[in-house]
C-alpha positions in Angstrom: 192.4 114.2 119.8 192.3 110.9 121.5 192.1 107.6 119.6 188.8 106.6 121.2 189.5 102.9 122.0 186.9 100.8 123.7 187.9 100.8 127.4 185.0 99.1 129.3 182.2 96.7 128.5 179.1 96.2 130.8 177.0 93.1 130.7 173.6 93.0 132.4 173.2 90.2 135.0 170.3 88.9 137.1 172.8 87.9 139.7 176.2 89.5 139.6 177.8 86.9 141.8 176.6 84.0 139.7 177.5 85.9 136.5 180.9 86.6 137.8 181.5 82.9 138.6 180.1 82.0 135.2 182.6 84.2 133.3 185.5 83.4 135.6 184.9 79.6 135.1 184.2 79.9 131.4 187.0 82.3 130.3 189.3 82.6 133.3 188.5 86.3 133.8 189.5 87.8 137.1 186.3 89.0 138.7 186.1 91.5 141.7 182.8 91.7 143.5 181.8 95.2 144.7 178.7 94.6 146.8 178.6 98.2 148.1 178.0 99.3 144.5 175.9 96.2 143.5 178.5 95.8 140.8 181.3 93.5 139.8 184.3 94.2 137.6 186.2 91.8 135.3 189.6 91.7 133.7 189.5 89.9 130.3 193.2 89.3 129.5 194.5 91.6 126.9 191.1 92.9 125.9 189.2 95.7 127.6 187.8 94.9 131.0 184.3 95.6 132.1 181.6 95.1 134.7 178.4 93.2 135.5 175.5 95.5 136.0 172.2 94.5 137.7 169.3 94.0 135.3 167.0 97.0 135.6 165.0 99.5 133.7 168.0 101.1 132.0 170.0 97.8 131.8 167.5 95.2 130.6 168.5 91.5 130.3 170.5 91.0 127.1 172.0 94.5 127.0 175.7 95.1 126.6 177.1 98.6 126.7 180.5 99.5 125.4 182.4 102.5 126.9 184.7 104.5 124.6 187.6 106.6 125.9 187.4 110.3 125.3 189.4 113.3 126.6 186.3 115.5 126.7 183.0 113.9 127.6 180.9 117.1 127.2 182.3 117.7 123.7 181.8 114.1 122.7 178.1 114.1 123.8 177.5 117.4 122.0 179.0 116.0 118.8 177.0 112.8 119.2 173.8 115.0 119.5 174.8 117.0 116.4 174.9 113.7 114.5 171.5 112.5 115.7 172.2 110.9 119.1 170.4 111.7 122.3 172.2 112.2 125.6 171.0 109.7 128.2 173.4 110.5 131.1 175.4 113.8 131.2 179.0 113.8 132.4 178.9 112.1 135.8 181.6 111.4 138.3 182.6 107.9 139.4 184.3 108.6 142.7 188.1 107.8 142.7 187.8 106.5 139.1 186.8 109.1 136.6 183.8 110.3 134.7 181.3 108.9 132.3 178.3 109.9 130.1 175.9 107.9 128.0 174.0 108.5 124.7 171.6 106.6 122.5 172.9 106.5 118.9 170.4 107.2 116.0 169.4 103.5 116.0 168.8 103.5 119.8 172.0 101.6 120.9 173.3 102.8 124.3 177.0 103.8 124.2 179.0 105.1 127.1 182.0 107.5 127.0 184.6 107.6 129.8 187.5 109.6 131.0 189.8 108.2 133.7 190.7 110.3 136.6 194.4 110.1 135.8 194.0 111.6 132.3 
């Protein structure tokens, strides 16, 4: 069984380029813009990295989503459901990176699960 560390954090942003510059200037994070995906990634020193998501219906302003590593996304989503969660996104491929899924915990918080392609 994996240890389930937090591996990725997504922050909603009205403007990913401005948000990337803000966090780079504030914390010195390395930010990579990915305009083809309307997304930006950041590396936050020794902590988990993450991304800047456009504000939208599923990612409202003020939302932050953590992604937890798992070696079996389907089993994790099934277990989460058995504990009162609701699956929001089933196992979905991120080309050349891995797979993710998302659920709402019993309180309504959105949590992501992730498996890297090289696992």
